[in-house]
N, C-alpha and C positions, 0 to 999 in steps of 0.2 A: 743534271737535275733529276729530282726524283719524278715518277711517273703519278703516284699516288700519295696520299697525305702520309707522312712518317713522322714518329716522335722519338725524339733522341734523348737520354738521360745522361748526365756526367755526373762522376762521384770520384771524389779525390780532394788532395791538396792535405795539408796539416793544420795545426792549431796556430801557426804562425800566418798571420794575413799576407798575401803577395807570396806565398811560397814558390819556390820554380814549380814542385808538381803542380800547385793550382794552375799557375799562368799558363804551362805546359796544356793542360787541361782545357783551359777558356778558348786558347788558340784552335785547338781542334774540334771544341764545340761550334765555338764560333764559324768555322770551316762546315760542318755540317747544317748549320742554320742556313747558309750563303749556298746550299745545296735546295735549300726547298724546306727541310725538315723545321717542326717545331721541336724546341730544345728545354731542357731545366737543368741547372747545375746545383748540386749538393757538394759544397765545398769545406774547408775544414772547420768553419765556425760553426756551421749548422751539424756537421757530424761530430762537434765537440758536444753538443748537446744532446745526443743518442745515448742511453744508460747502456752498459755492459747487456747485451743481449741475451736475454732467460728464457728459454720457451715457457717457463711456468710462472712466468712475471707478468703475463698477459700484453696490455697495452703498452707500447713502449713510450706515448707520448706523441705529441703533435708532429714532431719532425719524424718521428718514426712512420707515424701512418702515412703522409704526404710523401715519403720516399717509397714506401711499398705501392701506394697508389701512381706512383708516375711508373715505378717498374713493371707492375701490371700493365701500363699503357704501351711501354716502350718496345719500339720495333727493333733499336739498337741500344748499346751502352756504351761509354767511353769512361774507362777506369783509370786513374792516374795516381801511381805511389811513388814514394821516396823509399829509396834502398836501405831499410834499418838492419843493421848486424844482418846482412845477406838475404833478409825477406822483406814481406809486405810491413806497413805499419800498423800497429792495433787498432789506429783508428779506423783506418780503411778497412781493415779485415771484418770488425765490428759492425759496420755499414753493411758489409756484404753477409753478415750474417743474419740480418732482418730478411733474406729473401726465403728462410726458412717459414716466416707468415705464408708464403706462397706455396708452400708445398700440396695442397691440396687443390689447387687452380688446375683449369684444363689444358692450361702450359704452365707446367709447376717450376718454379726456381727461374732459371733464367733461359728456359727450353726456347726453341726457334728465334731467339733474340741474335742478332750480331753482337759482337763485343768486341770493341778494340782498345790495346793493351798502350799506357805508358808508363816509363818509369825514369825517374830522376835519381843520380845517385853520385856521391865523391867519388867516383871509380869505375871501370869497366865491370871490374868482377862483381862489385854491388848491385849494379844495374843489369847484368846478364843473369845471375840467378835468381834477383826479385822477378824479374820478368816471366821467367820459366816458373816461379811460386804460382804468378799470377794465373798462367796458362792452366798450371793445373787445378787451380780453385775454380775456374771459368769450367772445366771441362767437368767437374765435379757436380757443378751447378746447371749441367745440362746446356751451357751456352755454346754458341759457334765462335769461337776465339779466332779473330781476323789473321790470314798469313802473315801479315806485316804487323809487327810491334815495335814501338817506338823506345829505345834506351838509349838514354841520354845522359852523358858525362857531365854533370855541374861545374867540374874542375876546368872544363874546356869550352861551357858555354853557360852564358849568363841570360837572364831575362829581366825586364824592366818596363815597368808601367805596361805589362801586359804584351808586351812586343818581345822578341828575339831577334838579335842581330844578325846570328848565324843562317844565313839562306838554307844550309843543309839541314838543319834541326827543324825548321819550320816546312820544309818538304817532309820530312820525317811526319810531322806530326799530321800535315795534310793529307798524307797517304793513309794513315789510321782512319783516318775519320771518312775518307772518300771510299774504302774498302768496309768501312760499317754502314753508310748509306747505301753502297751500291747492293749489299747482300740482303739488307731489309728490303730495299726495295723489290728484291726477286721473290722473297717468300710473303712478302705483305698480303697479298691474296689468301694463302693458305693459313696463314695465322687469322684473318679475317674469319674464314669459314670454320675454324676450330674454336674461335670465341664466340660466336655466333650461335653456334649450335648448343645443344644441350649440356648443361655445367654439371660436377661432380654434384651427386645429392639431389638432382634434377630427375624428373620423369619416372 
């Protein structure tokens, strides 16, 4: 259980409602909530409403504003992507591109946030290469990718009505969520100190 208030944001899924990646994400987010974190999920239906990110375009609309607002508050982030052609989906990548709006923050991008990664793909090769791509993106965004990442082979594992019948896969998703919450709890105090101090452009 968390020792101080934490906020965890989930990002993922596809434009298809109830996709494997979205259901896997929600299982992990529910685990974080059970540990005491507040949560917010941005799944496929909302992510599809995001315009393609363009720095010069200005306001990306209400979903973009809410996404960035929650990421700014986030102590931890859970990201779930399908494996498309060996890498992450454009839908998920576009959502992550909106962290560029946080570049001038006291904690820019995903700095000092624990980030748990989940990939669902039709085969192990796509799952593993996509997980590797996600790790590289998180590192570029200054986030702390948790040691454990969940690679789920959709050919062997199915999800239905928000549940997974394979205990091993559920354990993987819970492990990712547990690591996100545990790390976030460890650094929450230092994050608070940074965010409560003078912000860029102040003083």
